[in-house]
FIVEX-221928 format. One record per residue (C-alpha): x negated, y negated, z negated. Coordinates in steps of 0.05 Angstrom, whole numbers, plus 5000, padded with zeros to 4 digits. Example, Ala and Ser with C-alpha at 12.3 -4.5 7.8 and 13.67 -1.06 7.14 Angstrom:
2
475450904844/472750214857/
end
This chain:
391
613832768310/609533318287/606632918233/613532808204/614933548205/608633728170/610033178116/616933508102/614034188099/608933978045/614333628006/619734188007/615634828011/616535357954/610335687931/609636407938/608336897881/605337577890/607538097844/603738767836/606739357872/609539897825/610540597851/615641027815/615341797818/619842157868/625642527835/629043087880/636043277859/638543987876/643543987934/649244477919/649745007971/656745237992/657945918022/658545868093/665446138117/667246278188/672445778214/677946288228/677446558157/678445888125/684245748169/687646428153/686546268080/689845618083/695745938125/696846458071/697345948015/702445558054/706846178070/707046347997/709045657978/714245628034/717346318013/718146077940/721645447966/726145798015/728046427970/734546127941/737045878007/735646548038/739446927986/745246477991/745446568065/744947328058/750947338011/754946898059/753147358116/755547968076/762147608061/763347418130/761648098155/766748408107/771947888128/770948038202/770048788194/775948968152/781348838204/777449258254/776449828206/783749828189/785849818261/780350348281/782350838222/789250748195/789551448170/782951398131/785650768098/792151138081/788251708051/784151268007/790350907982/793751577968/787751797928/788451157885/795851257880/794951957858/789751807806/793851277773/799951737773/796052307743/793651867687/800651597675/803552317672/797652527626/798851987579/806652087578/805652827563/800752707507/805252187477/810952677476/806753217446/804152747388/811252497377/813853217372/807553397325/809252837278/816653047275/814553777257/809453547204/814653097176/820153637175/817154307152/824154567134/826554477208/820454827231/821855437189/828955457209/826755437287/822156007270/827856417249/827956387175/834556297136/835655657098/834955977031/828456337049/825555687080/826855277017/824155856974/817755927015/816355197013/818255136941/811855496918/807754926945/806654236911/811753846880/811053346938/812853876989/818354136947/821353456944/820653317016/824453997031/829853846982/830853167016/830953477085/835354037060/840453497037/840653147104/847453187139/847953627202/846353337268/846553557341/838853377349/837353837293/841254417325/846354487270/852854817286/859254397285/864154017331/861153407360/864952857396/859752597447/855952167441/856052237364/849952587334/853852777271/859453287275/866553127261/867253817230/862354307202/862154837147/857955427125/862855917155/863055537223/857455737268/859955487336/856054937372/861754537407/860953897447/867253517464/866853007522/871452437531/871451737563/864051577546/859251777598/852752107574/846252067611/843152697593/845353327554/840053847542/840854487503/835455007508/832255617474/838255857437/841456577416/848956627423/854457117408/852957797380/845657757409/842757717339/843658127276/849857997235/853457547286/859757627326/864557197367/869256757333/876257077318/880457087383/874956897430/872457307488/867256847521/860456717495/858856087530/864355617560/862555007602/867654587638/874654287637/881054547609/887454787635/892954387601/899253997618/894553507652/888053927670/881153627660/874653677695/867353647675/864053107721/856753197727/851352887773/846653497767/847554157732/842054657719/843455337693/836855737685/834056337650/840756577617/841657287596/848857467598/853258067598/857257737655/856657067692/862756757725/863556117767/870755877785/874555237804/868354877820/867254307872/859954197887/856353797940/849954247937/850354937908/843655277897/843555987876/836956317873/832556817839/838057147800/838257897782/844558247765/847858937754/852558807811/854358167843/859757847884/858157177913/863956887952/864256117951/867355778009/865155168051/868554498044/867053778039/865753587966/862652897959/855952817928/856352487858/852352187801/854851897736/853151177724/856950727678/851950187658/850150227584/851150977578/851051357512/844451587484/841852257510/843852867469/838253377465/837054007421/833054627420/833155257381/838755547343/843256147329/850856077343/856856517351/859256117412/857255477453/862755057484/861854427527/868854187547/873353597561/878953787513/883153147514/888853227564/887852817626/881052537605/875152837645/868152907611/862452557646/854852747645/849652517694/844553087677/846253737643/840954227631/842654897598/836455317593/834255997562/840656237532/840156947503/847357187495/851257827483/858358017469/862457707527/861657317593/858556657605/863856217641/863355587683/869755317702/873254657727/866954307742/865653717797/858453647810/853453317857/848453897851/849354557815/843255017808/844055737783/836755967774/833056587750/838356877707/839357617689/846157877684/848858587666/850859107616/848059727654/854660007680/852760057753/853559627818/860859767828/862659307770/860558597791/857858227730/855257627770/861157317805/862256657844/869656627862/872856337926/875155767885/868255497885/867454997944/860954757968/858554278017/851454558027/849555268004/843055557986/843056317971/836156607963/832557187926/838957437891/838558177879/842358757850/838259157802/839859617741/840359137679/841959417612/845859087555/841458577518/837958827456/840258537392/835258037362/833457917292/837857407261/835556757221/
end
């Protein structure tokens, strides 16, 4: 068996080759040295980086959440705040209301001022008349200007008379143009009929012999007459609210008046007799749906002013009547045959300097009131009005 094994080894054996041994030089590469950090510092560094990244990711959701919290807080807190402090809420609402109303009043006032300014600029002739110049002098004064101004004055001087411009004449309310006027007729007369007027305002005028060169119309004794007339069928002047203030009269007489609220306050007279009686006049206002346009005028010189209901059996109707700053002389101012909701007699001066025994300010017992206010009315020496320069 051993013979066979040695036979096969000889046949199949591979010769061995010995190669020379080669030694290469040793190359040592540098090993990088990392700084040694304590373990807790390294962990803190990784945590800081993670928090920054997490904050960046969560910034938008957090902001949205904050806004939602504020909204929910406002929703839940409002009813509680209102319930805890109703007066505080009311005061804040009042401040806003007052602020809005103040701005509205300011804009309304400024609008009226600008409107009036443009009217004055457009009408220099009317401006000079209201300043007291005569028509001839006003035309002559403006005629020295440019041709354009002279032409404007001529056009305006040729305009027909009107109530709004303060021209004398007989006016059938609510018409602004007179049914009668002439150079010799210097009365301002307003006749009221079936058409109700919303507002009639006349102010800042001189009447009667209170200015140079003027006198009452022939046969007339009263400077100012306001009210209805006594005829076969008497008439009344029906008014919602009447204001008579700042008149200067030789005498002021009220008679045949039914008024729900009578206010007589702050009047000074050279003798007064105030004797109205209590009654049950109803309160009133003048409606009528589409009433006539308001009639307003300011400034003027007249020998007499009359506001009456002259047609027999037809009462005149005005919702608001304001007669302010009348400077009169030469006769009494008379209010007669009026039915009113409210009648105010305020801050007037009456007298001719003849002593307290003669009563220049008189309210007769034919004046019947529902409520009566009588305050600060005094007797004092008041002389006759001084004659003012004329136009």
